[in-house]
Residue, then its C-alpha position, 0 to 999 in steps of 0.5 A: m369884273t363882271i357886269y349884269h345889265g338887262g339880264q345879260r352878263w358882261d366881262r370886265d374887259l368888255s370884250v367877251p359878252s355872255t351873249s352876242w352883242s356889239k359895242s355900238q349896242f352897249l353904249p346907247k344902252l348906258m347913255k339911255t340909262a343915265q338920261v333916265w336917272r338924271l330925269g328922275m333926279k330932276d323930277m324929284h327936285n320939282l316935287p312939292g314939299p309936304r303939306q302943312r295942316a292949317n291951324l284951327k282958329r282958337p276963338t271958333w272952338i272956344i265959342v262952340l264950347v261955351s255955347l254947349v255949356i250954356l245950352f246944357l245949363i239952360c236945359a238943366y234949369v228948365y228940366p231940373p233933375h228929380n233923382s239923386s243920381a242925376c243931381y250928382m252930375f252937377s255937384s257932389n252935394g246933390c241937387k241942393a247945391f245946384s239949385n242954390w246956384l240957379p235963380p229961384a223958380p217962379a212961385r206957383e199960384y196958391t189955391d183958394e183953400e191955401i190962401a184961406s189957410r194962410v190967413v187963418i194961420r197968420d191971424i192966430l200967430n199974430t194974436p198975443p197969448i193971454q197972460l194968465k196967473n196960473p197957466k196949466i198943462a193939458f195931459m191928454f191920454l190916448i189909450p184903448g182902455s184902462l191905464p196901467f200906470e194910473k197910480l204912478w200918475d196919481k203920485y206925479f200929479h199930487g200936490h200940483e193941483g191947479k197946474f194941470s188938466v187931464y183928458v182921456h180918450a179910451s177907444k175900446q172900453k170905458p176904463v175903471h179909474l183908481s185916481r181922483f185925477f182921472i175920474n170923469r175925465e173921459i171925453h167922447s171917444e171913437k174907435v181907433v185903428w192903428g195906422k189909419i186916420s182915426m188915430v189923427d182924429a183922436e188926437r184932434r178930438l183931445l186937442a179940441n176938448a182941452l182947448e175949451d179950458p182957456d187956462n190950458q197953455h200947453f198940450v201933451l199927448l201920452s199913451d197908456s205906456c208912458i211914464p214921467l221921467r222928470s219931476f212935475d216942476f221941471v216939466y211945468s217950467y220947461l214946457l211953459y217958459t220955453n214957449v216952444s212946440f216939440i213936434d218930431s219932423f224930419e225928412d226920410p228919403g227911404p221907402h218908409g218915408s218919402g216912398r209913402y208920398s202920393e202925388h194925389m196930395l198935389p198941389e198943396v203938399e209937394k214931395r219935397d215937403f213930405r215929412k215923418g216923425a214920432q206921433w207923440f207931441t207937446m205943443k203950445r196953445q197957438h199951434a193946437v188951435i191951428v191943428t184943430a182949425d185945419n181942414l185942407y191938409y188934414s183932408k189930403f192925409r185922410d184921403y191919400c195916406k192910408p195903409a195898402m194904398d197904391g201899393r204903399n203903406c202910408y200911416s197918417d199919424e206918422h206924417y200928418l203933423p210933421t208935414f203940416f208943421h213943415v209944409g209951405p204956407f204954414n212954414i212961411c208963416v212960422l218963419m216970419l211970425d214965429p221963428a222959434g216956435i217949432a222944435n223938430w224933435s220930441i221930448t218923449h223918449v221912444d226906442w226904435s233900435e229894434g227895427k220893428w213896426h212898434p218901438k221897444s217895450y221895456r220890461a221890469r227887468d230892463i228898468t235900471y238906474e243906468l237906463m234911466k240916467n241914459i234916457t234923461v241925460 
């Protein structure tokens, strides 16, 4: 057997080394090596064991987490999100669910004009309607000139004298009438430009003239292309005995709705109250009086809802009345004093399915029994 140690070779009998050596030299080397090995083993027994990481105190990190959540909620309440993408951080239902969970924000202080408007609205709504033996419906025609369906309206009104009144606002030329119901029924008229406040002015002018007759209890706005779809008796009973104003009013968050809003309308008209709706309405007498008496909200739309203003096209005839019947002071008074007084839809059929600036026009070939049935159902 051969042993290698220190780079030297030793024979099995230890008698013949590969290099010169002596027994006295070999034994000390082996003893020294054994001592070193025992010393190493002793040191290994004296080595400390593996260190164990101290456990975090659970109450500490729980307190930190709760504090962060509370801070986040406080910031969200003080600086609420104003866009839909931020709202969905709080709830899948958006800002409404989150705002309902939070305590109500303090109400702002109303301006002097708003307080006066609230007083007028409250008193008008508190005034009980006059009980008349023969209440009438005012049919208000907003037309540029002649009325193409005048003969049809003549047949519609025939036999119902004393139950209706007719008012005509001709913005371009004095019409030549064929029906006795329309003769001498024109009111003072001004030029009307599509999309501008002059359209609202014409509506308010018609209302003011129709209100002069105390027997008029309901007011219907019509264009030169409108035709009746129900019998006179049906319309008369429906409008007078339901005692509701039919004014189209809805929220449109797109560029053709809330995108037309101007911050110049603040503080009286906030963006959340900005509404859109069809121009054609029917309203009861109390609401007609409120519209003609309004100047505060009307002036906001007259000054800040115009075509090509601040890079946006705002059309007051689509937004003034829908917003006015929804906006804060009016809406509060209506909810408290006249909760069933407003229907947020119009009884005038208008087809916007073509996606154009104007509704669809029906030609003679379009008028079928199926069409009339679908409209009146």
